[in-house]
C-alpha positions in Angstrom: -13.6 -9.6 11.5 -11.3 -11.7 12.1 -7.8 -11.2 13.9 -5.1 -12.1 11.1 -8.1 -9.2 8.9 -8.2 -7.4 11.5 -3.9 -7.0 11.2 -3.7 -6.4 8.0 -6.2 -3.8 7.9 -4.6 -2.3 10.8 -1.2 -2.0 9.0 -2.1 -0.8 5.5 -4.8 1.8 7.8 -0.7 2.6 9.9 0.9 3.1 6.8 -1.8 5.7 5.6 -1.5 7.9 9.4 2.2 7.7 9.0 1.7 9.3 6.0 -0.3 12.3 7.2 1.8 12.5 10.4 5.0 12.5 8.0 6.3 16.7 8.3 5.4 16.8 12.6 8.4 18.5 14.4 9.8 15.7 16.5 8.7 17.4 19.8 5.1 16.5 19.2 3.4 14.4 20.8 0.2 12.2 19.9 -2.5 10.5 21.8 -2.3 7.1 20.7 -5.3 4.4 22.1 -5.5 0.9 23.0 -7.3 -0.7 20.6 -10.7 -2.4 22.1 -12.8 -5.1 20.9 -11.1 -4.9 17.1 -10.6 -1.6 16.7 -7.8 -0.6 14.5 -4.5 -1.6 16.5 -2.5 1.4 16.1 0.1 0.7 18.8 2.1 -0.5 16.4 2.7 2.9 15.4 4.5 3.6 18.7 7.6 2.0 17.4 7.8 4.6 14.3 7.1 7.6 16.2 9.4 7.2 19.2 11.7 6.3 16.2 11.2 9.2 14.9 11.9 10.6 18.6 7.7 11.6 18.9 6.4 10.6 21.8 3.8 8.9 22.2 0.9 9.4 24.7 -2.4 6.7 25.7 -5.6 7.7 27.1 -7.3 7.1 30.6 -10.5 7.5 31.9 -10.3 10.1 34.8 -13.6 10.4 36.1 -16.6 9.7 34.2 -17.9 12.2 32.2 -15.2 14.6 32.0 -12.3 14.5 29.1 -9.2 11.9 29.1 -6.2 12.6 30.4 -3.1 11.8 28.0 0.0 9.9 30.3 3.8 8.9 28.4 3.7 5.4 26.2 6.2 3.6 25.3 6.0 0.4 22.8 9.3 -0.8 25.1 8.4 -0.5 28.1 4.4 -0.1 28.2 3.6 0.7 31.7 -0.2 0.1 31.5 -3.0 -1.8 33.5 -6.8 -2.4 33.2 -8.9 0.6 33.2 -12.4 2.1 32.9 -14.8 -0.4 30.6 -11.6 -3.1 31.2 -9.6 -1.2 28.2 -5.6 -1.0 29.0 -5.4 2.4 30.4 -1.4 4.0 31.5 0.2 3.7 35.2 1.0 6.9 35.6 0.7 10.6 37.1 1.9 13.7 35.0 -1.0 13.9 32.2 1.5 15.7 29.5 -2.0 17.5 26.6 -0.9 15.8 23.0 -0.7 18.0 20.4 -2.3 15.6 17.3 -5.1 13.3 18.9 -5.8 9.4 17.3 -9.0 8.5 18.2 -11.4 4.8 18.0 -15.1 4.7 17.0 -17.6 2.1 16.3 -18.7 4.1 13.7 -18.3 7.6 10.8 -19.5 9.5 8.7 -17.1 10.9 6.1 -18.6 14.2 7.5 -15.9 13.6 10.4 -18.2 13.2 12.8 -17.4 9.7 15.3 -19.6 6.7 17.5 -17.4 5.6 20.5 -19.3 3.5 23.1 -21.3 6.1 25.0 -19.1 7.8 27.1 -18.5 10.8 25.0 -15.0 11.1 26.2 -12.6 11.6 23.4 -15.5 14.7 22.5 -14.8 16.5 25.7 -11.6 15.8 25.5 -10.6 17.2 21.5 -13.2 20.1 22.8 -11.0 21.0 26.3 -7.8 20.7 23.9 -8.8 22.6 21.2 -9.6 25.8 23.3 -6.4 25.3 25.0 -3.9 24.8 22.0 -4.7 23.7 17.8 -5.0 20.3 17.8 -5.3 17.8 15.1 -7.6 15.0 15.2 -7.7 11.3 13.5 -10.1 9.2 13.2 -8.4 5.6 12.6 -11.2 3.2 10.7 -12.4 0.7 9.1 -13.8 1.4 5.5 -16.9 -1.1 6.8 -17.0 1.1 9.9 -18.3 3.8 7.4 -22.8 4.6 7.2 -23.9 6.9 5.4 -26.4 8.2 8.4 -26.3 12.4 10.0 -25.6 11.2 13.8 -24.0 13.9 14.8 -25.4 15.9 17.9 -25.0 19.6 18.9 -21.3 18.6 21.2 -20.2 16.2 18.9 -16.4 17.0 17.7 -15.4 16.9 14.4 -12.3 15.2 14.0 -10.0 16.7 10.6 -8.9 13.3 8.9 -10.8 10.1 8.5 -8.1 7.1 7.9 -9.1 4.1 6.5 -6.9 0.7 4.9 -8.9 2.7 1.7 -8.2 6.4 2.0 -7.5 9.2 3.9 -10.7 11.6 3.8 -9.4 15.3 4.8 -13.1 16.7 6.4 
């Protein structure tokens, strides 16, 4: 997919994500993700969310086979560095548990399951945070990543919503 197409479709997906987030309290924290390869670019959401006084976070791999930890992120002062797998991660020491996680994927099905890049990080994170609080999860993906394949396994965590350029699925 060309960069211009990724950006165009990402903008459409971001609008759908913002619609889902339109009535959240301003004291909520939202875990975004740094786009890897040709994933949806949701970092543009940070500016809009910060205007609404919502704190944005980015995930960081602390250790293999462990949940992600989230750290503060601002589009105005993006303190990030190359981390696990070459993905950009925040440079910070104090982790914050997000109220909402926006996840990425390489593929998804409409039942609400996603396939990432094999580390199981989002699944572990959603599971761990779900034991602590009522967390909401949103998958930001391109419609072309949708598959009819039922690939989910017992450890896979279902997301609450899937936003694509065409529609928002509630799972």
